[in-house]
C-alpha positions in Angstrom: 100.1 114.0 132.3 98.4 110.7 131.3 101.3 107.4 130.4 100.8 106.7 127.0 101.1 102.7 125.8 103.5 101.7 123.1 103.3 98.7 121.3 106.6 99.2 119.8 109.1 97.4 117.8 106.9 97.1 114.4 109.5 98.1 113.2 111.9 99.8 115.9 112.4 102.1 112.9 108.9 103.8 113.1 109.2 103.2 117.6 112.1 105.8 117.6 109.9 108.3 115.4 107.0 108.2 118.2 109.1 108.2 120.9 110.8 111.3 119.5 107.9 113.1 118.2 105.8 112.5 121.6 108.5 113.4 124.1 109.7 116.9 121.0 105.6 117.8 121.3 105.7 117.4 125.3 108.0 119.5 126.0 107.2 122.1 123.4 104.1 122.3 125.2 104.7 122.1 128.5 108.4 124.0 128.2 110.3 123.3 130.4 112.1 120.0 131.1 108.8 117.5 130.0 108.7 114.6 128.7 106.3 112.3 127.8 105.1 109.8 130.1 104.9 106.3 128.7 105.6 102.9 128.3 106.8 100.5 125.4 106.4 96.9 125.4 107.9 95.8 122.4 107.3 92.6 120.2 109.4 91.0 118.0 109.0 91.9 114.4 110.5 88.4 113.2 107.7 86.5 114.6 105.2 90.0 113.3 106.8 89.7 109.6 106.3 85.6 109.3 103.2 85.4 110.6 101.9 88.8 108.1 103.4 86.3 105.9 101.5 83.3 106.5 98.0 85.3 106.9 97.8 84.2 110.5 96.1 86.9 111.7 94.5 85.3 114.6 97.7 84.8 116.4 98.4 88.3 115.5 95.7 89.0 117.2 96.7 87.1 120.1 100.1 88.6 120.1 99.3 92.0 119.8 96.4 91.3 122.9 98.9 90.4 125.5 101.0 93.2 124.3 98.5 95.4 125.0 97.1 94.1 128.5 101.3 94.2 129.9 100.7 98.1 129.0 97.2 98.0 131.1 98.8 95.9 133.8 101.6 98.4 134.1 99.5 101.9 134.4 99.6 103.0 130.6 96.3 105.7 130.6 95.5 104.8 126.3 97.4 102.9 124.2 99.5 103.1 120.1 99.9 100.5 118.0 103.1 101.9 116.6 102.6 100.7 112.8 99.5 101.0 110.1 99.1 97.6 109.3 98.7 96.3 112.5 95.9 98.1 113.1 94.5 94.9 110.9 94.2 93.7 114.7 92.6 97.0 116.8 89.2 95.6 116.8 89.7 92.4 118.8 92.9 94.4 121.6 90.3 96.8 122.1 87.2 94.2 122.9 90.6 93.4 125.9 91.2 96.1 127.5 89.2 98.9 129.3 91.6 101.8 128.2 91.1 104.0 125.0 93.2 102.6 122.2 93.7 105.1 119.5 93.5 104.4 115.9 96.0 105.8 113.2 93.0 105.9 110.6 90.8 107.6 112.4 93.5 110.5 113.3 94.8 110.3 109.7 91.0 111.2 108.5 90.7 113.8 111.0 93.4 115.7 110.0 92.5 115.0 105.5 89.2 116.4 106.9 91.0 119.7 108.7 92.1 120.0 104.8 88.9 120.3 103.4 90.7 117.0 100.9 88.1 114.4 99.5 90.7 111.8 97.8 93.9 111.0 98.9 96.4 108.0 98.0 97.2 105.6 100.3 101.3 104.3 100.3 101.9 101.5 102.5 102.9 97.7 103.0 100.5 95.9 100.5 98.4 94.5 103.5 97.6 98.3 104.1 97.1 99.0 100.5 95.0 96.2 99.4 92.9 95.0 102.3 89.7 97.7 103.2 90.3 98.1 106.9 92.1 101.4 106.4 90.2 102.5 102.9 87.1 101.5 105.2 87.7 104.2 108.2 88.8 106.7 105.3 85.5 105.8 103.9 83.4 106.5 106.7 85.0 110.5 107.4 83.6 110.8 103.4 87.3 110.0 102.1 87.7 109.2 98.6 91.2 106.8 98.7 92.9 105.9 95.7 96.1 102.9 96.0 98.7 102.6 93.1 99.1 99.7 90.6 100.1 96.2 91.4 103.8 97.1 90.4 104.3 100.1 92.3 103.0 98.3 95.2 105.1 95.7 95.2 108.1 98.2 95.1 106.1 100.3 98.0 106.1 96.8 100.0 110.3 95.7 99.2 111.4 99.0 99.9 109.4 99.3 103.2 110.6 95.6 104.2 113.7 95.3 103.1 114.6 98.8 103.1 112.6 101.2 105.8 112.5 98.3 108.1 116.6 98.4 108.5 116.7 102.2 109.0 118.5 101.8 105.1 117.4 105.6 103.2 118.0 104.5 99.9 118.5 107.9 97.5 117.4 105.6 94.1 114.1 104.8 96.5 113.0 108.1 97.8 112.8 108.6 93.8 110.8 106.0 93.1 108.4 106.7 95.7 108.1 110.6 94.4 107.4 108.8 90.8 104.5 106.9 92.5 103.4 110.0 94.3 103.4 111.7 91.3 101.0 109.1 89.0 98.8 109.3 91.8 98.6 113.0 91.9 97.8 112.4 87.8 95.2 110.7 89.1 93.2 112.7 91.0 95.0 113.0 94.7 94.7 115.9 96.3 96.9 114.6 99.0 99.1 111.8 99.8 98.9 109.1 103.0 102.3 108.0 104.3 100.5 105.3 105.4 103.3 102.9 107.2 105.3 104.2 109.9 108.7 104.0 108.2 107.7 106.1 105.0 108.2 109.7 106.7 112.1 108.7 107.6 112.1 109.1 102.9 109.8 111.0 102.0 108.6 114.2 103.9 106.3 117.3 103.0 109.0 118.9 101.0 109.6 116.7 98.9 105.9 116.9 97.2 103.9 119.1 96.0 100.4 118.7 97.4 99.8 118.0 101.8 101.5 114.9 102.7 99.5 113.2 106.1 102.7 111.7 108.2 100.2 109.2 109.9 103.5 108.7 112.7 103.8 111.9 113.3 100.0 112.6 113.3 99.2 109.3 115.4 101.5 110.1 118.3 100.2 113.7 118.5 96.2 112.5 119.0 98.2 110.4 122.0 99.4 113.4 123.2 96.2 115.8 122.8 94.7 112.7 125.2 97.5 112.8 127.8 97.4 116.6 127.9 93.8 117.2 128.1 
């Protein structure tokens, strides 16, 4: 089994989900008492949040490069950036390490194509919804991306940072997400991307009538596929 390097702490809530999925899959596929071989480099989310708000993606590139190099030097065979938004830094990271950095949007696009879906709605932080880095990857697979209106984007973003990042699961917030999803379905979405690694804490497939793409699970599964290949 190869060793999976995780850049975690963005947030620690989602890092827990990654660790759980990786080890659950390893045990299921290998049987017995197997677990995933992994190394976690935890960054300081306060620093990440502050630099995001200031638009200092140059400094965020530097932080993620340092984390990735640390994992490579520690013996990781691949790297996962455990946050959708921070894939804004993936080009810089890939340019500075010699091991694969698995892209969450590429892995998600493969799953969307497998379900023969052409139009999806993307929920995530405002950075993920409003910038092109994620939508461009999906477009390269022939997938059209819809995003919520400005008010809905603000509320989705607020819930992620003020609640989900702290592990707070508010029924009213879940209802708000479901209302947004319903509007996106009416707008033509055939599937919903949970494009923030904390959203699966709140929204499950059984909550939604159309396919839901849990990017945390998809990303971790892609890493297990790599580690066991």
